[in-house]
C-alpha positions, -999 to +999 in steps of 0.1 A: +012-079-012+044-094-027+071-107-005+102-084-002+124-110-019+102-109-050+102-071-050+140-071-048+142-096-078+119-074-099+139-043-089+172-060-100+156-070-133+143-035-140+177-019-131+195-044-153+172-037-183+177+001-178+215-004-178+212-025-210+191+002-227+215+030-216+246+010-227+230+002-261+226+040-267+262+048-257+273+079-239+242+099-246+218+075-229+192+052-245+185+053-283+156+076-293+134+045-301+141+031-266+134+063-246+097+054-240+106+020-226+134+035-205+110+060-190+085+033-182+111+012-165+122+043-145+087+047-133+085+011-123+118+014-105+106+045-085+073+027-076+092-003-063+114+020-042+082+035-027+068+000-020+100-013-004+123+015+010+151-010+017+159-008-021+171+028-018+209+031-012+219+057+014+251+068+031+235+067+066+232+036+087+209+027+116+184+053+128+199+081+106+189+061+075+152+070+079+160+107+085+180+107+053+152+090+034+127+116+045+151+144+035+152+164+003+173+138-016+148+110-013+111+107-011+106+072+003+069+076+010+062+085-025+034+108-036+016+107-002+043+129+014+060+146-017+048+180-027+034+180-062+036+213-082+012+222-110 
């Protein structure tokens, strides 16, 4: 298991690369040739959020933060608690 600091660094790097790809494409998002890479980076970002829930930004603080994360806006526990539809 990686240390939380390494996970945060990787998360920042992934977010920065996603921003660069989106900016390169302009207002409509990433260029068509970069969509595949952008989607892969988005999957890595979501996985890192599941591994380290402190990366997810929420409005609530303290004990209410976990309630918000378990709500309908966020799925902090990933595929183990999320309902998957066919």
